[in-house]
Phi, psi and omega in degrees: 000146176253133180255117180240116180048039179087351178267148177267131177242121177276119179307322182299326180293316179290319179300322179299321178293317180295320180298340178286349179278135186299334181274348184281117176274317180203156179203161175213138181248137181213165180257146174233150180305138182217054175051232184294338180281353183090275178226158173249150181270124181236141177244130170261127188230132170253133184248163178282338187238147176286157180075115186243028180300123178084345183292321180302316179295320178297317181293318178298316179294322180299314179294317181299325182284338187250342185234167180299153183306323181287351179264003183292150179285136174265339181201148173237128176242138181261132182229153179293321180210154176274124180292131182222155171285164176305333179285349180101353180290135180289136177269078182298325178301318179296317178299316178299316181293320180296332184251031171076021181234093182300146179288158181274355182269000000 
């Protein structure tokens, strides 16, 4: 769970909205430290097509139109693939570390 201003955000809920966009091949949502707000919601996205001009804005708008304001994306990062364990579980810790946000563990 991601905590934003005291609210709980389930990554799976935001990921479901992102997966509905035709260019999204895979995605993972995670929280990063955000001062007084607790955490900010960030999406790592792998796309079906090269070149992501305008896609970040489309994804941000898609989430904003479908979910509560505290669940909105603060940032979208594009990655070639989402890191996963052999079991298929997303390695969110790795995503946080790759994007300049050390894990708390």
